[in-house]
C-alpha positions in Angstrom: -5.6 29.6 -7.6 -9.1 28.7 -8.7 -10.6 27.0 -5.7 -9.9 25.9 -2.1 -8.7 22.6 -3.6 -5.6 24.3 -4.8 -4.3 24.9 -1.3 -2.5 23.0 1.4 -2.6 23.7 5.1 -1.0 22.0 8.2 -3.3 20.3 10.6 -2.9 21.1 14.3 -0.2 18.5 14.6 1.8 20.1 11.8 1.0 17.5 9.1 0.4 18.9 5.6 -3.1 18.5 4.3 -4.0 18.9 0.7 -7.4 20.5 0.7 -8.4 18.6 -2.4 -9.3 15.8 -0.1 -12.5 17.8 0.5 -13.7 17.7 -3.1 -17.3 16.8 -3.3 -18.1 18.1 0.2 -19.8 21.2 1.4 -17.1 23.0 3.4 -17.4 25.7 6.1 -14.1 27.4 6.7 -13.8 29.3 10.0 -11.1 31.3 11.7 -11.5 30.8 15.4 -10.2 31.7 18.8 -10.6 30.1 22.2 -10.7 33.3 24.3 -13.2 35.3 22.3 -16.7 36.4 23.1 -17.8 34.3 20.0 -16.0 31.2 21.2 -19.4 29.6 22.3 -20.1 29.3 18.6 -18.1 26.1 18.7 -21.2 24.5 20.2 -23.3 25.5 17.2 -20.6 24.5 14.7 -20.2 21.1 16.3 -24.0 20.7 16.2 -24.1 21.5 12.5 -21.1 19.2 11.8 -22.7 16.2 13.6 -26.1 16.9 11.9 -24.8 17.0 8.3 -21.4 15.2 8.2 -23.0 12.1 6.8 -24.4 14.1 3.9 -21.0 15.4 2.9 -20.6 18.5 5.1 -17.4 19.4 7.0 -16.0 22.3 8.9 -12.3 23.3 8.7 -11.2 25.2 11.8 -8.3 27.6 11.6 -7.4 29.2 14.9 -6.1 32.7 14.6 -4.4 34.9 17.2 -4.5 38.2 15.2 -7.4 39.7 17.0 -6.3 40.9 20.5 -4.4 37.6 21.0 -7.6 35.6 21.7 -6.1 32.3 20.5 -3.2 31.9 22.9 -1.1 28.7 23.1 0.2 26.2 20.6 -2.0 24.6 18.0 -2.1 21.4 20.0 -3.0 23.2 23.2 -5.9 24.9 21.3 -7.0 21.6 19.9 -7.0 20.0 23.4 -9.0 22.9 24.8 -11.6 22.7 22.0 -12.0 19.0 22.2 -12.4 19.1 26.0 -14.6 22.2 26.3 -16.7 21.8 23.1 -16.1 18.2 22.1 -15.4 19.2 18.5 -14.8 16.5 16.0 -14.3 18.4 12.8 -10.8 19.0 11.4 -8.7 21.6 13.1 -5.6 23.2 11.6 -2.5 25.0 12.8 -2.9 28.5 14.1 -2.5 31.0 11.2 -2.8 34.6 10.2 -5.9 35.5 8.2 -4.9 39.1 7.3 -1.8 41.1 6.3 1.4 40.1 4.7 1.7 36.8 6.6 -1.9 35.8 5.9 -2.3 32.1 4.9 -2.8 31.9 1.1 -6.2 30.1 1.7 -7.6 33.2 3.5 -6.1 35.6 0.9 -8.1 33.6 -1.7 -11.3 33.4 0.4 -11.3 37.1 0.9 -10.8 37.7 -2.8 -14.0 35.7 -3.4 -15.9 38.5 -1.8 -19.6 39.3 -2.2 -20.4 42.7 -3.4 -20.2 45.3 -0.6 -18.5 43.0 1.9 -15.1 43.8 3.5 -12.2 42.1 1.7 -10.4 41.2 4.8 -11.4 39.1 7.8 -13.0 41.4 10.3 -12.8 39.3 13.4 -12.7 35.8 14.9 -15.4 33.4 13.7 -15.8 34.7 10.2 -17.1 31.8 8.2 -16.8 31.0 4.5 -19.2 28.4 2.8 -17.8 26.5 -0.1 -19.9 24.2 -2.4 -19.2 20.6 -3.4 -17.4 21.8 -6.6 -15.3 24.3 -4.7 -17.4 27.3 -5.5 -17.7 30.2 -3.1 -21.3 30.2 -1.8 -21.2 32.9 0.9 -19.5 34.5 3.9 -21.0 34.9 7.3 -19.7 37.4 9.9 -18.6 36.8 13.4 -22.0 37.8 14.9 -23.9 35.3 12.7 -24.4 32.2 14.8 -24.0 28.9 13.0 -27.7 28.0 13.3 -28.6 31.3 11.4 -27.2 30.0 8.1 -28.2 26.3 8.5 -30.6 26.7 5.5 -27.7 27.8 3.3 -25.8 24.6 4.3 -28.9 22.4 3.6 -29.3 24.1 0.2 -25.7 23.5 -0.7 -25.9 19.8 0.3 -28.8 19.4 -2.2 -26.5 20.3 -5.2 
């Protein structure tokens, strides 16, 4: 696999989505959880999405229950909670694993696109991966990095 466009994932309703539909967009891929200390980052993510979506920016939200079971419920229940509590409008996918033998292939790929010195696995909920318009890996932002802290990286990617 050479880019995120080579992968498919199921949306929160279970419908298969070919990620090649995001070609030409700047994409932020995030593993999330609704019962995590970082869950308030949904507000910042939605703010960035609303601010830049018309310029070709999107966020792909992948709930993950691997870290102390902080994403309980079905994918549809998680989606309902996120839309009611944080009013998210960006695409949300089925709950997946991001590490280990059952890790979704997309996250195996993302972790292989690692920056020098960074951990090759997802450390925790709200790890974020920035992908450029041509599918190139642009960066990884840790769970403690709030969305507004890397807004400049998104703006730079949108210029290309």
